[in-house]
N, CA, C and O atoms as a printed pandas DataFrame, in Angstrom:
     atom_number atom_name residue_name chain_id  residue_number  x_coord  y_coord  z_coord
0              1         N          MET        A               1   -9.254   25.347   32.576
1              2        CA          MET        A               1   -9.370   25.600   31.174
2              3         C          MET        A               1   -8.101   25.303   30.370
3              4         O          MET        A               1   -7.087   25.972   30.570
4              5         N          PRO        A               2   -8.132   24.310   29.459
5              6        CA          PRO        A               2   -6.838   24.252   28.686
6              7         C          PRO        A               2   -6.678   25.232   28.015
7              8         O          PRO        A               2   -7.624   26.009   27.886
8              9         N          ASP        A               3   -5.377   25.506   27.356
9             10        CA          ASP        A               3   -5.074   26.384   26.401
10            11         C          ASP        A               3   -4.671   25.426   25.046
11            12         O          ASP        A               3   -4.677   24.198   24.959
12            13         N          LYS        A               4   -4.349   26.373   24.105
13            14        CA          LYS        A               4   -4.122   25.578   22.706
14            15         C          LYS        A               4   -2.800   24.651   22.788
15            16         O          LYS        A               4   -2.720   23.615   22.127
16            17         N          ASP        A               5   -1.714   25.119   23.690
17            18        CA          ASP        A               5   -0.617   24.139   23.738
18            19         C          ASP        A               5   -1.010   22.891   24.510
19            20         O          ASP        A               5   -0.456   21.835   24.205
20            21         N          GLN        A               6   -1.936   22.914   25.504
21            22        CA          GLN        A               6   -2.353   21.698   26.051
22            23         C          GLN        A               6   -3.038   20.718   25.402
23            24         O          GLN        A               6   -2.914   19.509   25.601
24            25         N          VAL        A               7   -3.985   21.414   24.385
25            26        CA          VAL        A               7   -4.828   20.648   23.530
26            27         C          VAL        A               7   -3.821   20.040   22.510
27            28         O          VAL        A               7   -4.005   18.856   22.230
28            29         N          ARG        A               8   -2.740   20.713   21.892
29            30        CA          ARG        A               8   -1.714   20.259   20.897
30            31         C          ARG        A               8   -1.191   19.084   21.533
31            32         O          ARG        A               8   -1.154   18.015   20.923
32            33         N          LYS        A               9   -0.708   19.223   22.936
33            34        CA          LYS        A               9   -0.137   18.141   23.709
34            35         C          LYS        A               9   -0.929   16.858   23.792
35            36         O          LYS        A               9   -0.401   15.749   23.714
36            37         N          ALA        A              10   -2.391   17.091   23.977
37            38        CA          ALA        A              10   -3.182   15.895   24.222
38            39         C          ALA        A              10   -3.327   15.335   22.894
39            40         O          ALA        A              10   -3.530   14.121   22.866
40            41         N          ILE        A              11   -3.260   16.021   21.653
41            42        CA          ILE        A              11   -3.382   15.485   20.316
42            43         C          ILE        A              11   -2.188   14.490   20.228
43            44         O          ILE        A              11   -2.278   13.293   19.955
44            45         N          ASP        A              12   -1.018   15.210   20.513
45            46        CA          ASP        A              12    0.259   14.468   20.198
46            47         C          ASP        A              12    0.375   13.269   21.053
47            48         O          ASP        A              12    0.871   12.246   20.579
48            49         N          LEU        A              13   -0.025   13.309   22.222
49            50        CA          LEU        A              13    0.050   12.093   23.033
50            51         C          LEU        A              13   -1.027   10.959   22.423
51            52         O          LEU        A              13   -0.776    9.754   22.378
52            53         N          THR        A              14   -2.079   11.480   22.035
53            54        CA          THR        A              14   -3.048   10.482   21.495
54            55         C          THR        A              14   -2.299    9.881   20.253
55            56         O          THR        A              14   -2.379    8.658   20.135
56            57         N          LEU        A              15   -1.607   10.550   19.342
57            58        CA          LEU        A              15   -0.909   10.141   18.229
58            59         C          LEU        A              15    0.147    9.250   18.769
59            60         O          LEU        A              15    0.406    8.278   18.059
60            61         N          GLN        A              16    0.710    9.356   19.706
61            62        CA          GLN        A              16    1.991    8.425   20.301
62            63         C          GLN        A              16    1.262    7.060   20.624
63            64         O          GLN        A              16    1.766    5.988   20.289
64            65         N          ALA        A              17    0.099    7.140   21.265
65            66        CA          ALA        A              17   -0.612    6.103   21.703
66            67         C          ALA        A              17   -1.019    5.216   20.426
67            68         O          ALA        A              17   -0.878    3.999   20.544
68            69         N          PHE        A              18   -1.460    5.675   19.343
69            70        CA          PHE        A              18   -1.849    5.193   18.204
70            71         C          PHE        A              18   -0.600    4.307   17.716
71            72         O          PHE        A              18   -0.650    3.105   17.454
72            73         N          SER        A              19    0.596    5.185   17.639
73            74        CA          SER        A              19    1.806    4.451   17.238
74            75         C          SER        A              19    2.150    3.266   17.962
75            76         O          SER        A              19    2.495    2.242   17.373
76            77         N          TYR        A              20    2.065    3.358   19.364
77            78        CA          TYR        A              20    2.586    2.226   20.184
78            79         C          TYR        A              20    1.478    1.200   19.999
79            80         O          TYR        A              20    1.908    0.047   19.966
80            81         N          ASP        A              21    0.274    1.315   19.881
81            82        CA          ASP        A              21   -0.789    0.433   19.624
82            83         C          ASP        A              21   -0.474   -0.496   18.397
83            84         O          ASP        A              21   -0.765   -1.691   18.340
84            85         N          GLN        A              22    0.144    0.208   17.456
85            86        CA          GLN        A              22    0.461   -0.512   16.236
86            87         C          GLN        A              22    1.579   -1.701   16.475
87            88         O          GLN        A              22    1.730   -2.628   15.680
88            89         N          LEU        A              23    2.250   -1.555   17.543
89            90        CA          LEU        A              23    3.451   -2.434   17.810
90            91         C          LEU        A              23    2.649   -3.693   18.404
91            92         O          LEU        A              23    3.281   -4.749   18.359
92            93         N          GLY        A              24    1.789   -3.732   18.770
93            94        CA          GLY        A              24    0.964   -4.902   19.480
94            95         C          GLY        A              24    1.546   -5.078   20.843
95            96         O          GLY        A              24    1.915   -4.066   21.439
96            97         N          PRO        A              25    1.682   -6.385   21.467
97            98        CA          PRO        A              25    2.070   -6.193   22.841
98            99         C          PRO        A              25    3.273   -5.557   23.190
99           100         O          PRO        A              25    3.462   -5.027   24.285
100          101         N          ALA        A              26    4.132   -5.606   22.222
101          102        CA          ALA        A              26    5.510   -4.958   22.556
102          103         C          ALA        A              26    5.192   -3.511   22.827
103          104         O          ALA        A              26    5.930   -2.974   23.653
104          105         N          GLY        A              27    4.218   -2.755   22.282
105          106        CA          GLY        A              27    4.136   -1.410   22.600
106          107         C          GLY        A              27    2.911   -0.987   23.667
107          108         O          GLY        A              27    2.579    0.186   23.840
108          109         N          ALA        A              28    2.273   -2.154   24.374
109          110        CA          ALA        A              28    1.372   -1.967   25.186
110          111         C          ALA        A              28    1.692   -1.383   26.448
111          112         O          ALA        A              28    0.754   -0.780   26.971
112          113         N          ASP        A              29    2.749   -1.403   27.061
113          114        CA          ASP        A              29    3.285   -0.751   28.366
114          115         C          ASP        A              29    3.538    0.770   27.867
115          116         O          ASP        A              29    3.305    1.670   28.674
116          117         N          LEU        A              30    3.943    1.048   26.748
117          118        CA          LEU        A              30    4.226    2.326   26.287
118          119         C          LEU        A              30    3.084    3.149   25.968
119          120         O          LEU        A              30    3.068    4.338   26.286
120          121         N          ALA        A              31    2.270    2.678   25.451
121          122        CA          ALA        A              31    0.884    2.961   25.066
122          123         C          ALA        A              31    0.005    3.389   26.438
123          124         O          ALA        A              31   -0.490    4.509   26.569
124          125         N          GLU        A              32   -0.089    2.495   27.269
125          126        CA          GLU        A              32   -0.529    2.481   28.838
126          127         C          GLU        A              32    0.113    3.855   29.432
127          128         O          GLU        A              32   -0.639    4.731   29.860
128          129         N          GLY        A              33    1.560    4.018   29.443
129          130        CA          GLY        A              33    2.045    4.933   29.856
130          131         C          GLY        A              33    1.677    6.524   29.418
131          132         O          GLY        A              33    1.548    7.453   30.215
132          133         N          VAL        A              34    1.555    6.595   28.101
133          134        CA          VAL        A              34    1.211    7.723   27.349
134          135         C          VAL        A              34   -0.211    7.986   27.628
135          136         O          VAL        A              34   -0.626    9.123   27.850
136          137         N          ARG        A              35   -0.919    6.994   27.617
137          138        CA          ARG        A              35   -2.401    7.145   28.202
138          139         C          ARG        A              35   -2.679    7.853   29.494
139          140         O          ARG        A              35   -3.544    8.707   29.690
140          141         N          ARG        A              36   -1.695    7.300   30.458
141          142        CA          ARG        A              36   -1.593    7.914   31.756
142          143         C          ARG        A              36   -1.423    9.375   31.859
143          144         O          ARG        A              36   -1.968   10.175   32.619
144          145         N          GLU        A              37   -0.621    9.534   31.005
145          146        CA          GLU        A              37    0.121   10.944   30.916
146          147         C          GLU        A              37   -1.155   12.037   30.413
147          148         O          GLU        A              37   -1.457   13.114   30.926
148          149         N          LEU        A              38   -1.733   11.393   29.305
149          150        CA          LEU        A              38   -3.159   12.005   28.696
150          151         C          LEU        A              38   -4.048   12.369   29.782
151          152         O          LEU        A              38   -4.476   13.495   30.035
152          153         N          ALA        A              39   -4.259   11.348   30.357
153          154        CA          ALA        A              39   -5.316   11.334   31.355
154          155         C          ALA        A              39   -5.046   12.515   32.498
155          156         O          ALA        A              39   -5.905   13.284   32.929
156          157         N          THR        A              40   -3.710   12.475   32.867
157          158        CA          THR        A              40   -3.364   13.519   33.926
158          159         C          THR        A              40   -3.596   14.836   32.991
159          160         O          THR        A              40   -4.312   15.728   33.447
160          161         N          LEU        A              41   -3.155   14.952   32.007
161          162        CA          LEU        A              41   -2.929   16.272   31.323
162          163         C          LEU        A              41   -4.381   16.830   31.101
163          164         O          LEU        A              41   -4.546   18.050   31.080
164          165         N          THR        A              42   -5.413   15.987   30.938
165          166        CA          THR        A              42   -6.735   16.310   30.576
166          167         C          THR        A              42   -7.634   16.257   31.723
167          168         O          THR        A              42   -8.769   16.716   31.597
168          169         N          SER        A              43   -7.209   15.690   32.956
169          170        CA          SER        A              43   -8.219   15.873   34.175
170          171         C          SER        A              43   -8.631   17.220   34.311
171          172         O          SER        A              43   -7.806   18.131   34.259
172          173         N          GLY        A              44   -9.938   17.437   34.495
173          174        CA          GLY        A              44  -10.552   18.561   34.945
174          175         C          GLY        A              44  -11.129   19.304   33.635
175          176         O          GLY        A              44  -11.812   20.325   33.719
176          177         N          TRP        A              45  -10.764   18.654   32.350
177          178        CA          TRP        A              45  -11.437   18.995   31.105
178          179         C          TRP        A              45  -12.829   18.556   31.205
179          180         O          TRP        A              45  -13.099   17.657   32.002
180          181         N          PRO        A              46  -13.792   19.117   30.449
181          182        CA          PRO        A              46  -15.152   18.921   30.353
182          183         C          PRO        A              46  -14.907   17.314   29.554
183          184         O          PRO        A              46  -13.947   17.030   28.838
184          185         N          GLU        A              47  -15.935   16.507   29.874
185          186        CA          GLU        A              47  -16.012   15.253   29.146
186          187         C          GLU        A              47  -16.023   15.247   27.616
187          188         O          GLU        A              47  -15.370   14.528   26.861
188          189         N          ALA        A              48  -16.925   16.223   27.318
189          190        CA          ALA        A              48  -16.863   16.154   25.917
190          191         C          ALA        A              48  -15.747   16.561   25.116
191          192         O          ALA        A              48  -15.530   16.127   23.985
192          193         N          ALA        A              49  -14.981   17.475   25.772
193          194        CA          ALA        A              49  -13.562   17.921   25.256
194          195         C          ALA        A              49  -12.767   16.709   25.156
195          196         O          ALA        A              49  -12.101   16.422   24.162
196          197         N          ARG        A              50  -12.869   15.865   26.421
197          198        CA          ARG        A              50  -11.879   14.597   26.405
198          199         C          ARG        A              50  -12.251   13.754   25.224
199          200         O          ARG        A              50  -11.413   13.259   24.470
200          201         N          ALA        A              51  -13.681   13.599   25.086
201          202        CA          ALA        A              51  -14.045   12.648   23.994
202          203         C          ALA        A              51  -13.866   13.014   22.733
203          204         O          ALA        A              51  -14.238   12.211   21.877
204          205         N          GLN        A              52  -13.327   14.156   22.348
205          206        CA          GLN        A              52  -13.135   14.726   20.992
206          207         C          GLN        A              52  -11.639   14.313   20.613
207          208         O          GLN        A              52  -11.279   14.079   19.460
208          209         N          ILE        A              53  -10.777   14.252   21.799
209          210        CA          ILE        A              53   -9.407   14.053   21.287
210          211         C          ILE        A              53   -9.009   13.101   20.373
211          212         O          ILE        A              53   -8.159   13.261   19.497
212          213         N          THR        A              54   -9.779   11.902   20.649
213          214        CA          THR        A              54   -9.248   10.767   19.701
214          215         C          THR        A              54   -9.729   11.070   18.366
215          216         O          THR        A              54   -8.886   10.880   17.489
216          217         N          PRO        A              55  -10.968   11.530   17.945
217          218        CA          PRO        A              55  -11.247   11.743   16.726
218          219         C          PRO        A              55  -10.612   12.641   16.100
219          220         O          PRO        A              55  -10.391   12.570   14.891
220          221         N          ALA        A              56  -10.132   13.874   17.058
221          222        CA          ALA        A              56   -9.133   14.883   16.354
222          223         C          ALA        A              56   -7.850   14.355   15.919
223          224         O          ALA        A              56   -7.277   14.736   14.899
224          225         N          ALA        A              57   -7.363   13.367   16.809
225          226        CA          ALA        A              57   -6.053   13.093   16.510
226          227         C          ALA        A              57   -6.089   11.942   15.134
227          228         O          ALA        A              57   -5.259   11.880   14.228
228          229         N          GLY        A              58   -7.270   11.121   15.310
229          230        CA          GLY        A              58   -7.222   10.410   13.890
230          231         C          GLY        A              58   -7.403   11.373   12.741
231          232         O          GLY        A              58   -6.883   10.995   11.691
232          233         N          GLY        A              59   -8.040   12.558   12.712
233          234        CA          GLY        A              59   -8.124   13.346   11.563
234          235         C          GLY        A              59   -6.666   14.081   11.200
235          236         O          GLY        A              59   -6.314   14.414   10.069
236          237         N          VAL        A              60   -5.955   14.241   12.354
237          238        CA          VAL        A              60   -4.411   14.609   12.046
238          239         C          VAL        A              60   -3.623   13.604   11.518
239          240         O          VAL        A              60   -2.828   13.931   10.636
240          241         N          GLU        A              61   -3.680   12.321   11.910
241          242        CA          GLU        A              61   -3.085   11.207   11.251
242          243         C          GLU        A              61   -3.483   11.137    9.943
243          244         O          GLU        A              61   -2.551   11.116    9.139
244          245         N          ARG        A              62   -4.549   11.095    9.506
245          246        CA          ARG        A              62   -5.258   10.955    8.307
246          247         C          ARG        A              62   -4.584   12.049    7.275
247          248         O          ARG        A              62   -4.107   11.729    6.186
248          249         N          ASP        A              63   -4.617   13.255    7.739
249          250        CA          ASP        A              63   -4.167   14.578    6.978
250          251         C          ASP        A              63   -2.653   14.288    6.717
251          252         O          ASP        A              63   -2.085   14.397    5.630
252          253         N          ARG        A              64   -2.003   13.833    8.114
253          254        CA          ARG        A              64   -0.401   14.019    7.764
254          255         C          ARG        A              64   -0.063   12.726    6.770
255          256         O          ARG        A              64    0.877   12.807    5.979
256          257         N          HIS        A              65   -0.821   11.624    6.852
257          258        CA          HIS        A              65   -0.574   10.593    5.820
258          259         C          HIS        A              65   -0.806   11.123    4.414
259          260         O          HIS        A              65    0.087   10.935    3.588
260          261         N          SER        A              66   -1.852   11.731    4.075
261          262        CA          SER        A              66   -2.159   12.557    2.822
262          263         C          SER        A              66   -1.075   13.459    2.477
263          264         O          SER        A              66   -0.733   13.557    1.299
264          265         N          LEU        A              67   -0.453   14.186    3.471
265          266        CA          LEU        A              67    0.575   15.134    3.126
266          267         C          LEU        A              67    1.881   14.314    2.883
267          268         O          LEU        A              67    2.739   14.775    2.129
268          269         N          ASP        A              68    2.029   13.285    3.412
269          270        CA          ASP        A              68    3.323   12.388    3.021
270          271         C          ASP        A              68    3.187   11.845    1.756
271          272         O          ASP        A              68    4.162   11.860    1.005
272          273         N          ARG        A              69    1.979   11.298    1.350
273          274        CA          ARG        A              69    1.941   10.600    0.015
274          275         C          ARG        A              69    2.103   11.980   -0.948
275          276         O          ARG        A              69    2.817   11.826   -1.939
276          277         N          ALA        A              70    1.588   13.128   -0.773
277          278        CA          ALA        A              70    1.909   14.211   -1.843
278          279         C          ALA        A              70    3.291   14.575   -1.927
279          280         O          ALA        A              70    3.825   14.982   -2.959
280          281         N          ARG        A              71    3.896   14.415   -0.760
281          282        CA          ARG        A              71    5.234   14.706   -0.609
282          283         C          ARG        A              71    6.162   13.856   -1.417
283          284         O          ARG        A              71    7.047   14.278   -2.161
284          285         N          ASN        A              72    5.781   12.310   -1.126
285          286        CA          ASN        A              72    6.417   11.367   -1.871
286          287         C          ASN        A              72    6.216   11.532   -3.471
287          288         O          ASN        A              72    7.201   11.457   -4.205
288          289         N          HIS        A              73    5.103   11.725   -3.923
289          290        CA          HIS        A              73    4.835   12.006   -5.394
290          291         C          HIS        A              73    5.730   13.180   -5.716
291          292         O          HIS        A              73    6.509   13.053   -6.661
292          293         N          PHE        A              74    5.706   14.198   -5.100
293          294        CA          PHE        A              74    6.455   15.445   -5.618
294          295         C          PHE        A              74    7.976   14.916   -5.747
295          296         O          PHE        A              74    8.596   15.054   -6.801
296          297         N          ILE        A              75    8.516   14.323   -4.646
297          298        CA          ILE        A              75    9.931   13.836   -4.858
298          299         C          ILE        A              75   10.205   12.848   -6.065
299          300         O          ILE        A              75   11.212   12.917   -6.769
300          301         N          LYS        A              76    9.229   11.955   -6.214
301          302        CA          LYS        A              76    9.439   10.937   -7.389
302          303         C          LYS        A              76    9.538   11.989   -8.618
303          304         O          LYS        A              76   10.517   12.012   -9.365
304          305         N          ASP        A              77    8.517   12.785   -8.743
305          306        CA          ASP        A              77    8.472   13.543  -10.081
306          307         C          ASP        A              77    9.762   14.429  -10.242
307          308         O          ASP        A              77   10.439   14.550  -11.263
308          309         N          PHE        A              78    9.927   14.927   -9.213
309          310        CA          PHE        A              78   11.226   16.149   -9.178
310          311         C          PHE        A              78   12.490   15.142   -9.553
311          312         O          PHE        A              78   13.287   15.575  -10.386
312          313         N          ARG        A              79   12.707   13.929   -9.035
313          314        CA          ARG        A              79   13.845   13.336   -9.436
314          315         C          ARG        A              79   13.643   12.678  -10.887
315          316         O          ARG        A              79   14.661   12.445  -11.539
316          317         N          GLN        A              80   12.666   12.435  -11.307
317          318        CA          GLN        A              80   12.413   12.194  -12.735
318          319         C          GLN        A              80   12.826   13.206  -13.654
319          320         O          GLN        A              80   13.361   12.948  -14.732
320          321         N          ARG        A              81   12.548   14.513  -13.177
321          322        CA          ARG        A              81   12.980   15.646  -13.992
322          323         C          ARG        A              81   14.314   15.849  -13.810
323          324         O          ARG        A              81   14.949   16.108  -14.832
324          325         N          PHE        A              82   15.020   15.791  -12.582
325          326        CA          PHE        A              82   16.249   16.439  -12.313
326          327         C          PHE        A              82   17.375   15.282  -12.134
327          328         O          PHE        A              82   18.571   15.566  -12.195
328          329         N          GLY        A              83   16.966   14.107  -11.933
329          330        CA          GLY        A              83   17.816   12.879  -11.658
330          331         C          GLY        A              83   17.984   12.595   -9.953
331          332         O          GLY        A              83   17.611   13.380   -9.080
332          333         N          MET        A              84   18.514   11.524   -9.773
333          334        CA          MET        A              84   18.313   10.888   -8.273
334          335         C          MET        A              84   19.349   11.656   -7.423
335          336         O          MET        A              84   19.059   11.756   -6.231
336          337         N          ASP        A              85   20.531   12.226   -7.840
337          338        CA          ASP        A              85   21.638   12.386   -7.237
338          339         C          ASP        A              85   21.327   14.222   -6.848
339          340         O          ASP        A              85   21.454   15.078   -7.723
340          341         N          ALA        A              86   20.962   14.520   -5.560
341          342        CA          ALA        A              86   20.634   15.697   -5.458
342          343         C          ALA        A              86   21.980   16.619   -5.291
343          344         O          ALA        A              86   21.887   17.846   -5.330
344          345         N          ARG        A              87   23.235   15.955   -5.103
345          346        CA          ARG        A              87   24.520   16.594   -4.937
346          347         C          ARG        A              87   24.678   17.280   -6.356
347          348         O          ARG        A              87   25.362   18.299   -6.456
348          349         N          ARG        A              88   24.115   16.783   -7.329
349          350        CA          ARG        A              88   24.603   17.273   -8.640
350          351         C          ARG        A              88   23.611   18.420   -9.163
351          352         O          ARG        A              88   23.781   19.017  -10.226
352          353         N          TYR        A              89   22.546   18.650   -8.270
353          354        CA          TYR        A              89   21.637   19.572   -8.798
354          355         C          TYR        A              89   22.177   21.043   -8.824
355          356         O          TYR        A              89   22.738   21.490   -7.824
356          357         N          PRO        A              90   22.005   21.848  -10.023
357          358        CA          PRO        A              90   22.539   23.148   -9.895
358          359         C          PRO        A              90   22.012   23.907   -8.622
359          360         O          PRO        A              90   21.025   23.337   -8.155
360          361         N          PRO        A              91   22.416   25.108   -7.884
361          362        CA          PRO        A              91   21.917   25.797   -7.042
362          363         C          PRO        A              91   20.488   25.956   -6.946
363          364         O          PRO        A              91   19.785   25.536   -6.027
364          365         N          GLU        A              92   20.064   26.678   -8.095
365          366        CA          GLU        A              92   18.624   26.890   -8.060
366          367         C          GLU        A              92   17.522   25.784   -8.218
367          368         O          GLU        A              92   16.353   26.021   -7.912
368          369         N          THR        A              93   17.898   24.664   -8.667
369          370        CA          THR        A              93   17.129   23.434   -8.538
370          371         C          THR        A              93   17.184   23.019   -7.278
371          372         O          THR        A              93   16.122   22.648   -6.776
372          373         N          LYS        A              94   18.505   22.977   -6.409
373          374        CA          LYS        A              94   18.339   22.560   -5.177
374          375         C          LYS        A              94   17.547   23.467   -4.143
375          376         O          LYS        A              94   17.012   23.051   -3.115
376          377         N          ALA        A              95   17.564   24.673   -4.556
377          378        CA          ALA        A              95   16.670   25.678   -3.731
378          379         C          ALA        A              95   15.360   25.280   -3.817
379          380         O          ALA        A              95   14.694   25.069   -2.804
380          381         N          GLN        A              96   14.825   25.127   -5.181
381          382        CA          GLN        A              96   13.505   24.599   -5.477
382          383         C          GLN        A              96   13.157   23.469   -4.693
383          384         O          GLN        A              96   12.028   23.470   -4.201
384          385         N          LEU        A              97   13.925   22.485   -4.476
385          386        CA          LEU        A              97   13.605   21.167   -3.783
386          387         C          LEU        A              97   13.609   21.556   -2.048
387          388         O          LEU        A              97   12.799   21.093   -1.244
388          389         N          ASP        A              98   14.580   22.388   -1.762
389          390        CA          ASP        A              98   14.587   22.559   -0.395
390          391         C          ASP        A              98   13.356   23.355   -0.070
391          392         O          ASP        A              98   12.650   22.917    0.839
392          393         N          ALA        A              99   13.047   24.301   -0.593
393          394        CA          ALA        A              99   11.810   25.189   -0.563
394          395         C          ALA        A              99   10.347   24.438   -0.511
395          396         O          ALA        A              99    9.436   24.732    0.264
396          397         N          ALA        A             100   10.328   23.535   -1.383
397          398        CA          ALA        A             100    9.106   22.392   -1.350
398          399         C          ALA        A             100    9.306   21.779   -0.145
399          400         O          ALA        A             100    8.304   21.801    0.569
400          401         N          MET        A             101   10.328   21.204    0.349
401          402        CA          MET        A             101   10.271   20.375    1.547
402          403         C          MET        A             101    9.919   21.166    2.679
403          404         O          MET        A             101    9.140   20.694    3.507
404          405         N          VAL        A             102   10.438   22.419    2.833
405          406        CA          VAL        A             102   10.086   23.177    4.059
406          407         C          VAL        A             102    8.659   23.527    3.905
407          408         O          VAL        A             102    7.989   23.678    4.926
408          409         N          ASP        A             103    8.121   23.672    2.739
409          410        CA          ASP        A             103    6.541   23.902    2.790
410          411         C          ASP        A             103    5.866   22.679    3.065
411          412         O          ASP        A             103    4.870   22.797    3.779
412          413         N          PHE        A             104    6.194   21.403    2.631
413          414        CA          PHE        A             104    5.598   20.239    3.051
414          415         C          PHE        A             104    5.561   20.046    4.639
415          416         O          PHE        A             104    4.532   19.677    5.205
416          417         N          ASN        A             105    6.859   20.344    5.384
417          418        CA          ASN        A             105    6.860   20.251    6.608
418          419         C          ASN        A             105    6.011   21.198    7.280
419          420         O          ASN        A             105    5.363   20.800    8.248
420          421         N          GLN        A             106    5.917   22.488    6.875
421          422        CA          GLN        A             106    5.304   23.500    7.439
422          423         C          GLN        A             106    3.597   23.111    7.500
423          424         O          GLN        A             106    2.933   23.261    8.526
424          425         N          ARG        A             107    3.138   22.681    6.432
425          426        CA          ARG        A             107    1.846   22.036    6.323
426          427         C          ARG        A             107    1.496   20.895    7.040
427          428         O          ARG        A             107    0.322   20.656    7.323
428          429         N          LYS        A             108    2.519   20.097    7.389
429          430        CA          LYS        A             108    2.282   18.963    8.145
430          431         C          LYS        A             108    2.302   19.561    9.722
431          432         O          LYS        A             108    1.554   18.998   10.522
432          433         N          LEU        A             109    3.042   20.559   10.144
433          434        CA          LEU        A             109    3.076   20.943   11.346
434          435         C          LEU        A             109    1.602   21.943   11.686
435          436         O          LEU        A             109    1.086   22.208   12.772
436          437         N          LYS        A             110    1.268   22.275   10.527
437          438        CA          LYS        A             110    0.040   23.246   10.670
438          439         C          LYS        A             110   -1.159   22.296   10.985
439          440         O          LYS        A             110   -2.093   22.725   11.663
440          441         N          VAL        A             111   -1.156   21.031   10.514
441          442        CA          VAL        A             111   -2.321   20.089   10.409
442          443         C          VAL        A             111   -2.562   20.164   12.110
443          444         O          VAL        A             111   -3.710   20.421   12.471
444          445         N          ILE        A             112   -1.701   19.985   12.978
445          446        CA          ILE        A             112   -1.993   19.580   14.443
446          447         C          ILE        A             112   -2.355   21.040   15.068
447          448         O          ILE        A             112   -3.017   21.037   16.106
448          449         N          ASP        A             113   -1.971   22.270   14.512
449          450        CA          ASP        A             113   -2.422   23.392   15.189
450          451         C          ASP        A             113   -3.798   23.663   14.733
451          452         O          ASP        A             113   -4.618   24.084   15.548
452          453         N          ASP        A             114   -4.150   23.444   13.407
453          454        CA          ASP        A             114   -5.616   23.377   13.041
454          455         C          ASP        A             114   -6.551   22.451   13.829
455          456         O          ASP        A             114   -7.685   22.791   14.166
456          457         N          ALA        A             115   -6.026   21.308   14.089
457          458        CA          ALA        A             115   -7.044   20.487   14.764
458          459         C          ALA        A             115   -6.923   20.837   16.205
459          460         O          ALA        A             115   -7.883   20.505   16.900
460          461         N          ALA        A             116   -6.064   21.361   16.712
461          462        CA          ALA        A             116   -6.088   21.981   18.101
462          463         C          ALA        A             116   -7.212   23.123   18.138
463          464         O          ALA        A             116   -8.167   22.999   18.904
464          465         N          ALA        A             117   -7.097   24.129   17.379
465          466        CA          ALA        A             117   -7.870   25.174   17.265
466          467         C          ALA        A             117   -9.476   24.703   17.203
467          468         O          ALA        A             117  -10.367   25.134   17.935
468          469         N          ARG        A             118   -9.608   23.749   16.182
469          470        CA          ARG        A             118  -10.898   23.201   15.942
470          471         C          ARG        A             118  -11.550   22.544   17.283
471          472         O          ARG        A             118  -12.723   22.684   17.627
472          473         N          LEU        A             119  -10.569   21.811   17.958
473          474        CA          LEU        A             119  -11.199   21.188   19.388
474          475         C          LEU        A             119  -11.376   22.129   20.109
475          476         O          LEU        A             119  -12.430   22.019   20.736
476          477         N          LEU        A             120  -10.719   23.188   20.355
477          478        CA          LEU        A             120  -11.065   24.275   21.476
478          479         C          LEU        A             120  -12.121   25.036   21.049
479          480         O          LEU        A             120  -12.782   25.519   21.968
480          481         N          ALA        A             121  -12.492   25.297   19.907
481          482        CA          ALA        A             121  -13.704   25.777   19.461
482          483         C          ALA        A             121  -15.045   24.839   19.571
483          484         O          ALA        A             121  -16.098   25.214   20.085
484          485         N          GLU        A             122  -14.813   23.567   18.999
485          486        CA          GLU        A             122  -16.003   22.599   18.982
486          487         C          GLU        A             122  -16.326   22.242   20.654
487          488         O          GLU        A             122  -17.500   22.041   20.967
488          489         N          ALA        A             123  -15.462   22.185   21.500
489          490        CA          ALA        A             123  -15.508   21.700   22.864
490          491         C          ALA        A             123  -16.047   22.861   23.644
491          492         O          ALA        A             123  -16.600   22.647   24.723
492          493         N          GLY        A             124  -15.943   23.882   23.247
493          494        CA          GLY        A             124  -16.220   25.176   23.968
494          495         C          GLY        A             124  -15.161   25.603   24.874
495          496         O          GLY        A             124  -15.321   26.425   25.776
496          497         N          LEU        A             125  -13.845   24.884   24.533
497          498        CA          LEU        A             125  -12.780   25.345   25.505
498          499         C          LEU        A             125  -12.027   26.789   25.270
499          500         O          LEU        A             125  -11.100   27.258   25.931
500          501         N          ASP        A             126  -12.539   27.220   24.404
501          502        CA          ASP        A             126  -11.794   28.798   24.110
502          503         C          ASP        A             126  -12.831   29.941   24.376
503          504         O          ASP        A             126  -12.893   31.017   23.782
504          505         N          GLY        A             127  -13.622   29.496   25.379
505          506        CA          GLY        A             127  -14.403   30.493   26.213
506          507         C          GLY        A             127  -15.792   30.836   25.512
507          508         O          GLY        A             127  -16.612   31.641   25.955
508          509         N          ARG        A             128  -15.921   30.077   24.321
509          510        CA          ARG        A             128  -17.360   30.379   23.699
510          511         C          ARG        A             128  -18.048   29.092   23.986
511          512         O          ARG        A             128  -17.465   28.023   24.168
512          513         N          PRO        A             129  -19.322   29.276   24.013
513          514        CA          PRO        A             129  -20.278   27.952   24.343
514          515         C          PRO        A             129  -19.897   26.875   23.165
515          516         O          PRO        A             129  -19.583   27.258   22.038
516          517         N          ALA        A             130  -19.950   25.600   23.507
517          518        CA          ALA        A             130  -19.860   24.513   22.405
518          519         C          ALA        A             130  -21.236   24.390   21.692
519          520         O          ALA        A             130  -21.387   23.580   20.778
């Protein structure tokens, strides 16, 4: 029975395979290697759980892109208000920017944790029936 760390790793490997696939023929060998690692990691998992990894990773990718867009809009607005050169920001303005970046990064990391928890629950891997 996989634990949350294994599910997180399976989602991460699937995201890596997505990235290598985007490289076309240049990434084919890398993608194949990652998929072999994924197959090894998930051997013994119920087939229903294995089938849900790719859709879960697709949701993670979509949510992360959405957070990246939100972060980029925030940075653009912040720079319009306070200027492009962060070295010239007063300490309280720099602290505000740093706190916002930490928040965006934490939310981005939480996306994969939430997806792993959902996958565990939906596939019945958390000890409850699916």
